[in-house]
Biopython code that builds the backbone (N, CA, C, O; Angstrom):
import numpy as np
from Bio.PDB.StructureBuilder import StructureBuilder

atoms = [
    (1, "MET", "N", (13.251, 23.906, -5.983)),
    (1, "MET", "CA", (13.704, 23.142, -6.299)),
    (1, "MET", "C", (12.968, 21.773, -5.308)),
    (1, "MET", "O", (12.074, 21.953, -4.481)),
    (2, "GLN", "N", (13.501, 20.622, -5.589)),
    (2, "GLN", "CA", (13.051, 19.556, -4.762)),
    (2, "GLN", "C", (13.778, 18.360, -4.757)),
    (2, "GLN", "O", (14.093, 18.078, -5.913)),
    (3, "LYS", "N", (14.212, 17.467, -3.873)),
    (3, "LYS", "CA", (15.286, 16.647, -3.955)),
    (3, "LYS", "C", (14.554, 15.066, -3.455)),
    (3, "LYS", "O", (13.745, 14.820, -2.560)),
    (4, "ILE", "N", (15.348, 14.024, -4.629)),
    (4, "ILE", "CA", (15.196, 12.826, -4.779)),
    (4, "ILE", "C", (15.846, 11.835, -4.339)),
    (4, "ILE", "O", (16.430, 12.283, -3.353)),
    (5, "GLN", "N", (16.145, 10.631, -4.467)),
    (5, "GLN", "CA", (17.263, 9.831, -4.045)),
    (5, "GLN", "C", (16.877, 8.603, -5.202)),
    (5, "GLN", "O", (15.878, 7.892, -5.092)),
    (6, "VAL", "N", (18.036, 8.484, -6.515)),
    (6, "VAL", "CA", (17.695, 7.666, -7.463)),
    (6, "VAL", "C", (18.710, 6.794, -7.316)),
    (6, "VAL", "O", (19.902, 7.021, -7.111)),
    (7, "LEU", "N", (17.836, 5.253, -7.501)),
    (7, "LEU", "CA", (19.279, 4.597, -7.452)),
    (7, "LEU", "C", (19.457, 4.141, -9.137)),
    (7, "LEU", "O", (18.647, 3.546, -9.848)),
    (8, "LEU", "N", (20.686, 4.603, -9.438)),
    (8, "LEU", "CA", (21.130, 4.050, -11.235)),
    (8, "LEU", "C", (22.533, 2.942, -10.989)),
    (8, "LEU", "O", (23.526, 3.052, -10.270)),
    (9, "PRO", "N", (22.015, 1.697, -12.087)),
    (9, "PRO", "CA", (23.171, 0.963, -12.196)),
    (9, "PRO", "C", (24.471, 1.290, -12.482)),
    (9, "PRO", "O", (24.655, 2.003, -13.469)),
    (10, "ASP", "N", (25.515, 0.889, -11.768)),
    (10, "ASP", "CA", (26.919, 1.683, -11.992)),
    (10, "ASP", "C", (27.472, 1.898, -13.229)),
    (10, "ASP", "O", (28.039, 2.965, -13.465)),
    (11, "PRO", "N", (27.359, 0.771, -14.293)),
    (11, "PRO", "CA", (27.471, 1.321, -15.853)),
    (11, "PRO", "C", (26.783, 2.515, -16.015)),
    (11, "PRO", "O", (27.383, 3.511, -16.419)),
    (12, "LEU", "N", (25.664, 2.540, -15.766)),
    (12, "LEU", "CA", (24.986, 4.177, -16.008)),
    (12, "LEU", "C", (25.550, 5.346, -15.291)),
    (12, "LEU", "O", (26.132, 6.253, -15.886)),
    (13, "MET", "N", (25.374, 5.317, -14.013)),
    (13, "MET", "CA", (26.557, 6.354, -13.176)),
    (13, "MET", "C", (27.696, 6.510, -13.299)),
    (13, "MET", "O", (28.263, 7.306, -12.551)),
    (14, "SER", "N", (28.366, 5.850, -14.218)),
    (14, "SER", "CA", (29.793, 5.849, -14.642)),
    (14, "SER", "C", (29.557, 7.019, -15.509)),
    (14, "SER", "O", (29.607, 8.206, -15.188)),
    (15, "ARG", "N", (29.132, 6.189, -17.339)),
    (15, "ARG", "CA", (28.588, 7.250, -18.401)),
    (15, "ARG", "C", (28.417, 8.617, -17.553)),
    (15, "ARG", "O", (29.351, 9.416, -17.636)),
    (16, "LEU", "N", (27.471, 8.908, -16.863)),
    (16, "LEU", "CA", (26.839, 9.896, -16.203)),
    (16, "LEU", "C", (28.182, 10.744, -15.970)),
    (16, "LEU", "O", (28.662, 11.636, -16.670)),
    (17, "ARG", "N", (28.470, 10.391, -15.209)),
    (17, "ARG", "CA", (29.571, 11.150, -14.600)),
    (17, "ARG", "C", (31.288, 11.315, -15.649)),
    (17, "ARG", "O", (31.951, 12.345, -15.527)),
    (18, "GLN", "N", (31.631, 10.480, -16.331)),
    (18, "GLN", "CA", (32.351, 11.156, -17.509)),
    (18, "GLN", "C", (31.704, 12.131, -18.151)),
    (18, "GLN", "O", (32.204, 13.255, -18.185)),
    (19, "TYR", "N", (29.930, 11.739, -19.046)),
    (19, "TYR", "CA", (29.295, 13.085, -19.714)),
    (19, "TYR", "C", (29.969, 14.391, -18.593)),
    (19, "TYR", "O", (30.932, 15.157, -18.625)),
    (20, "ALA", "N", (28.787, 14.089, -17.608)),
    (20, "ALA", "CA", (29.481, 15.132, -16.588)),
    (20, "ALA", "C", (30.574, 15.979, -16.837)),
    (20, "ALA", "O", (30.428, 17.107, -17.307)),
    (21, "GLU", "N", (31.919, 15.375, -16.477)),
    (21, "GLU", "CA", (33.004, 15.912, -16.152)),
    (21, "GLU", "C", (33.340, 16.429, -17.774)),
    (21, "GLU", "O", (33.918, 17.504, -17.934)),
    (22, "HIS", "N", (33.001, 15.719, -18.772)),
    (22, "HIS", "CA", (33.549, 16.427, -19.919)),
    (22, "HIS", "C", (32.910, 17.303, -20.364)),
    (22, "HIS", "O", (33.319, 17.926, -21.344)),
    (23, "GLU", "N", (31.668, 17.605, -19.731)),
    (23, "GLU", "CA", (30.877, 19.183, -20.120)),
    (23, "GLU", "C", (31.302, 20.270, -18.815)),
    (23, "GLU", "O", (31.174, 21.494, -18.810)),
    (24, "ASP", "N", (31.722, 19.584, -17.977)),
    (24, "ASP", "CA", (32.039, 20.456, -16.624)),
    (24, "ASP", "C", (30.750, 20.873, -16.215)),
    (24, "ASP", "O", (30.383, 22.047, -16.164)),
    (25, "LEU", "N", (30.006, 19.781, -15.896)),
    (25, "LEU", "CA", (28.446, 19.788, -15.267)),
    (25, "LEU", "C", (28.210, 19.459, -14.044)),
    (25, "LEU", "O", (29.109, 18.627, -13.928)),
    (26, "PRO", "N", (27.694, 19.468, -13.036)),
    (26, "PRO", "CA", (27.238, 18.513, -12.363)),
    (26, "PRO", "C", (26.785, 17.186, -12.701)),
    (26, "PRO", "O", (26.475, 16.935, -13.866)),
    (27, "VAL", "N", (26.717, 16.311, -11.795)),
    (27, "VAL", "CA", (25.843, 14.859, -12.408)),
    (27, "VAL", "C", (24.142, 15.302, -12.423)),
    (27, "VAL", "O", (23.291, 15.123, -13.295)),
    (28, "SER", "N", (24.075, 15.814, -11.358)),
    (28, "SER", "CA", (22.639, 16.798, -11.377)),
    (28, "SER", "C", (21.688, 17.451, -12.447)),
    (28, "SER", "O", (20.477, 17.354, -12.645)),
    (29, "GLU", "N", (22.951, 18.327, -13.213)),
    (29, "GLU", "CA", (22.738, 19.081, -13.930)),
    (29, "GLU", "C", (22.240, 18.480, -15.489)),
    (29, "GLU", "O", (21.473, 19.051, -16.264)),
    (30, "VAL", "N", (22.954, 17.097, -15.696)),
    (30, "VAL", "CA", (22.920, 15.923, -16.645)),
    (30, "VAL", "C", (21.876, 15.802, -16.402)),
    (30, "VAL", "O", (21.293, 16.760, -16.910)),
    (31, "ILE", "N", (21.062, 15.058, -15.804)),
    (31, "ILE", "CA", (20.118, 13.926, -15.261)),
    (31, "ILE", "C", (18.823, 15.212, -15.366)),
    (31, "ILE", "O", (17.765, 14.806, -15.847)),
    (32, "ARG", "N", (18.856, 16.332, -15.049)),
    (32, "ARG", "CA", (17.783, 17.601, -15.099)),
    (32, "ARG", "C", (17.455, 18.059, -16.566)),
    (32, "ARG", "O", (16.362, 18.391, -17.025)),
    (33, "ARG", "N", (19.018, 17.974, -17.358)),
    (33, "ARG", "CA", (18.743, 18.104, -18.747)),
    (33, "ARG", "C", (17.864, 16.920, -19.702)),
    (33, "ARG", "O", (16.978, 17.064, -20.544)),
    (34, "ALA", "N", (18.598, 15.615, -19.109)),
    (34, "ALA", "CA", (18.288, 14.504, -19.953)),
    (34, "ALA", "C", (16.679, 14.547, -19.602)),
    (34, "ALA", "O", (15.911, 14.479, -20.562)),
    (35, "SER", "N", (16.116, 14.658, -18.246)),
    (35, "SER", "CA", (14.529, 14.609, -17.996)),
    (35, "SER", "C", (13.958, 15.391, -18.856)),
    (35, "SER", "O", (13.159, 15.144, -19.759)),
    (36, "GLU", "N", (14.401, 16.289, -18.524)),
    (36, "GLU", "CA", (13.513, 17.937, -19.862)),
    (36, "GLU", "C", (13.840, 17.470, -21.326)),
    (36, "GLU", "O", (13.074, 17.995, -22.134)),
    (37, "THR", "N", (14.704, 16.683, -21.852)),
    (37, "THR", "CA", (14.522, 16.051, -23.004)),
    (37, "THR", "C", (13.858, 15.504, -23.326)),
    (37, "THR", "O", (13.240, 15.655, -24.380)),
    (38, "TRP", "N", (13.702, 14.455, -22.347)),
    (38, "TRP", "CA", (12.950, 13.450, -22.238)),
    (38, "TRP", "C", (11.275, 13.516, -22.494)),
    (38, "TRP", "O", (10.474, 13.047, -23.302)),
    (39, "LEU", "N", (11.257, 14.086, -21.717)),
    (39, "LEU", "CA", (9.578, 14.728, -21.654)),
    (39, "LEU", "C", (9.360, 15.499, -22.557)),
    (39, "LEU", "O", (8.353, 15.151, -23.173)),
    (40, "ALA", "N", (9.997, 16.743, -23.100)),
    (40, "ALA", "CA", (9.685, 17.265, -24.531)),
    (40, "ALA", "C", (9.447, 16.457, -25.650)),
    (40, "ALA", "O", (8.802, 16.901, -26.599)),
    (41, "ARG", "N", (10.034, 14.970, -25.640)),
    (41, "ARG", "CA", (9.008, 14.512, -26.596)),
    (41, "ARG", "C", (8.033, 14.249, -26.787)),
    (41, "ARG", "O", (7.479, 14.102, -27.876)),
    (42, "TYR", "N", (7.623, 14.135, -25.732)),
    (42, "TYR", "CA", (6.071, 13.478, -25.032)),
    (42, "TYR", "C", (5.516, 14.579, -24.665)),
    (42, "TYR", "O", (5.973, 14.752, -23.535)),
    (43, "PRO", "N", (4.680, 15.610, -24.944)),
    (43, "PRO", "CA", (4.475, 16.667, -24.408)),
    (43, "PRO", "C", (3.211, 16.850, -23.823)),
    (43, "PRO", "O", (2.893, 17.553, -22.864)),
    (44, "ASP", "N", (2.194, 15.743, -24.903)),
    (44, "ASP", "CA", (1.228, 15.548, -24.002)),
    (44, "ASP", "C", (0.437, 14.269, -23.736)),
    (44, "ASP", "O", (-0.742, 13.920, -23.681)),
    (45, "ALA", "N", (1.721, 13.709, -23.592)),
    (45, "ALA", "CA", (1.214, 12.032, -23.108)),
    (45, "ALA", "C", (0.779, 12.211, -21.133)),
    (45, "ALA", "O", (1.277, 12.727, -20.132)),
    (46, "ALA", "N", (-0.367, 11.455, -21.494)),
    (46, "ALA", "CA", (-1.178, 11.147, -20.004)),
    (46, "ALA", "C", (-0.705, 10.505, -19.318)),
    (46, "ALA", "O", (0.201, 9.778, -19.726)),
    (47, "PRO", "N", (-1.043, 10.483, -18.162)),
    (47, "PRO", "CA", (0.028, 9.283, -17.151)),
    (47, "PRO", "C", (-0.688, 7.899, -17.485)),
    (47, "PRO", "O", (-1.763, 7.764, -18.070)),
    (48, "PRO", "N", (0.174, 6.864, -16.967)),
    (48, "PRO", "CA", (-0.647, 5.507, -18.105)),
    (48, "PRO", "C", (-1.381, 5.312, -16.806)),
    (48, "PRO", "O", (-1.218, 5.670, -15.640)),
    (49, "ARG", "N", (-2.467, 4.429, -17.645)),
    (49, "ARG", "CA", (-3.374, 3.777, -16.640)),
    (49, "ARG", "C", (-3.039, 2.889, -16.401)),
    (49, "ARG", "O", (-2.031, 2.275, -16.752)),
    (50, "SER", "N", (-4.456, 2.473, -15.241)),
    (50, "SER", "CA", (-3.540, 0.970, -14.680)),
    (50, "SER", "C", (-4.235, 0.092, -15.732)),
    (50, "SER", "O", (-5.085, 0.419, -16.561)),
    (51, "PRO", "N", (-3.559, -1.331, -15.454)),
    (51, "PRO", "CA", (-4.197, -2.618, -16.493)),
    (51, "PRO", "C", (-5.642, -2.694, -16.053)),
    (51, "PRO", "O", (-6.130, -2.425, -14.956)),
    (52, "LYS", "N", (-6.222, -3.131, -17.188)),
    (52, "LYS", "CA", (-7.321, -3.886, -16.531)),
    (52, "LYS", "C", (-7.661, -4.920, -16.353)),
    (52, "LYS", "O", (-7.535, -5.736, -17.267)),
    (53, "VAL", "N", (-8.251, -5.325, -15.058)),
    (53, "VAL", "CA", (-8.029, -6.805, -14.698)),
    (53, "VAL", "C", (-9.373, -7.867, -15.207)),
    (53, "VAL", "O", (-10.574, -7.734, -14.973)),
    (54, "PRO", "N", (-8.797, -8.730, -15.828)),
    (54, "PRO", "CA", (-9.579, -9.589, -16.661)),
    (54, "PRO", "C", (-10.779, -10.221, -15.921)),
    (54, "PRO", "O", (-10.759, -10.769, -14.819)),
    (55, "VAL", "N", (-11.660, -10.064, -16.619)),
    (55, "VAL", "CA", (-12.908, -10.418, -15.936)),
    (55, "VAL", "C", (-13.819, -11.821, -16.633)),
    (55, "VAL", "O", (-14.273, -12.038, -17.757)),
    (56, "PHE", "N", (-13.809, -12.611, -15.327)),
    (56, "PHE", "CA", (-14.381, -14.293, -16.347)),
    (56, "PHE", "C", (-15.735, -14.568, -15.580)),
    (56, "PHE", "O", (-16.025, -14.641, -14.385)),
    (57, "HIS", "N", (-16.715, -14.735, -17.210)),
    (57, "HIS", "CA", (-17.873, -15.299, -16.507)),
    (57, "HIS", "C", (-17.847, -17.153, -16.705)),
    (57, "HIS", "O", (-17.627, -17.894, -17.663)),
    (58, "LEU", "N", (-18.295, -17.432, -14.844)),
    (58, "LEU", "CA", (-18.091, -18.744, -15.286)),
    (58, "LEU", "C", (-19.100, -19.690, -15.153)),
    (58, "LEU", "O", (-18.749, -20.855, -14.963)),
    (59, "GLY", "N", (-20.376, -19.403, -15.219)),
    (59, "GLY", "CA", (-21.535, -19.648, -15.287)),
    (59, "GLY", "C", (-22.354, -19.491, -13.956)),
    (59, "GLY", "O", (-21.945, -18.923, -12.944)),
    (60, "LYS", "N", (-23.610, -20.106, -14.128)),
    (60, "LYS", "CA", (-24.386, -20.289, -12.825)),
    (60, "LYS", "C", (-23.258, -20.339, -11.531)),
    (60, "LYS", "O", (-22.040, -20.515, -11.572)),
    (61, "ILE", "N", (-24.071, -20.134, -10.499)),
    (61, "ILE", "CA", (-23.669, -20.411, -9.141)),
    (61, "ILE", "C", (-24.742, -20.842, -8.277)),
    (61, "ILE", "O", (-25.795, -20.264, -8.010)),
    (62, "TRP", "N", (-24.153, -22.314, -7.758)),
    (62, "TRP", "CA", (-25.197, -23.309, -7.998)),
    (62, "TRP", "C", (-25.392, -23.350, -5.962)),
    (62, "TRP", "O", (-26.234, -23.934, -5.281)),
    (63, "MET", "N", (-24.347, -22.564, -5.589)),
    (63, "MET", "CA", (-24.668, -22.721, -3.818)),
    (63, "MET", "C", (-24.068, -21.380, -3.632)),
    (63, "MET", "O", (-23.104, -20.885, -4.216)),
    (64, "ASP", "N", (-24.902, -20.841, -2.614)),
    (64, "ASP", "CA", (-24.893, -19.501, -1.710)),
    (64, "ASP", "C", (-23.529, -19.848, -0.911)),
    (64, "ASP", "O", (-23.246, -20.901, -0.339)),
    (65, "ALA", "N", (-22.853, -18.798, -1.019)),
    (65, "ALA", "CA", (-21.356, -18.680, 0.236)),
    (65, "ALA", "C", (-21.413, -18.953, 1.531)),
    (65, "ALA", "O", (-20.460, -19.389, 2.177)),
    (66, "GLU", "N", (-22.987, -18.616, 2.161)),
    (66, "GLU", "CA", (-23.203, -19.318, 3.628)),
    (66, "GLU", "C", (-22.793, -21.085, 3.404)),
    (66, "GLU", "O", (-22.115, -21.882, 4.052)),
    (67, "ASP", "N", (-23.637, -21.170, 2.084)),
    (67, "ASP", "CA", (-23.596, -23.219, 2.113)),
    (67, "ASP", "C", (-22.621, -24.074, 2.326)),
    (67, "ASP", "O", (-22.505, -25.202, 2.804)),
    (68, "MET", "N", (-21.459, -22.683, 1.517)),
    (68, "MET", "CA", (-20.173, -23.808, 0.989)),
    (68, "MET", "C", (-19.387, -23.905, 1.986)),
    (68, "MET", "O", (-18.361, -24.572, 1.849)),
    (69, "ARG", "N", (-19.685, -23.247, 3.266)),
    (69, "ARG", "CA", (-18.094, -24.014, 4.246)),
    (69, "ARG", "C", (-18.752, -25.408, 4.796)),
    (69, "ARG", "O", (-18.118, -26.416, 5.107)),
    (70, "ASP", "N", (-20.448, -25.199, 4.852)),
    (70, "ASP", "CA", (-20.870, -26.567, 5.642)),
    (70, "ASP", "C", (-20.657, -27.832, 4.278)),
    (70, "ASP", "O", (-20.415, -28.992, 4.612)),
    (71, "SER", "N", (-20.772, -27.468, 2.798)),
    (71, "SER", "CA", (-20.749, -28.431, 2.278)),
    (71, "SER", "C", (-19.296, -28.960, 2.263)),
    (71, "SER", "O", (-19.409, -30.182, 2.364)),
    (72, "PHE", "N", (-18.009, -28.643, 2.188)),
    (72, "PHE", "CA", (-16.758, -28.389, 1.896)),
    (72, "PHE", "C", (-16.478, -29.966, 3.071)),
    (72, "PHE", "O", (-15.963, -31.074, 2.924)),
    (73, "TYR", "N", (-17.175, -29.205, 4.220)),
    (73, "TYR", "CA", (-16.622, -29.790, 5.522)),
    (73, "TYR", "C", (-17.590, -31.169, 5.991)),
    (73, "TYR", "O", (-17.214, -32.016, 6.801)),
    (74, "ALA", "N", (-18.488, -31.170, 5.510)),
    (74, "ALA", "CA", (-19.282, -32.366, 5.669)),
    (74, "ALA", "C", (-19.110, -33.816, 5.713)),
    (74, "ALA", "O", (-19.655, -34.743, 6.312)),
    (75, "GLN", "N", (-18.205, -33.693, 4.909)),
    (75, "GLN", "CA", (-17.309, -35.432, 4.219)),
    (75, "GLN", "C", (-16.748, -35.919, 5.388)),
    (75, "GLN", "O", (-16.113, -36.973, 5.376)),
]
sb = StructureBuilder()
sb.init_structure("model")
sb.init_model(0)
sb.init_chain("A")
sb.init_seg("    ")
for serial, (resi, resn, name, xyz) in enumerate(atoms, 1):
    if name == "N":
        sb.init_residue(resn, " ", resi, " ")
    sb.init_atom(name, np.array(xyz, "f"), 0.0, 1.0, " ", f" {name:<3s}", serial, name[0])
structure = sb.get_structure()
């Protein structure tokens, strides 16, 4: 079993503690069961893909990159 640290908002933590006390379980067990239940709802879920970066075609390049600096500072 692995150990992790999770930050939870105070209202959620209070509800978890109340539920755990009512069921006579440790909070960690409640979180494990909730995680298993949630993941069981999506058994074949692929990991999310990273969003595609938009590509813009702005037309023809009129100047080489090497010439740009000289052109900008020539004035």
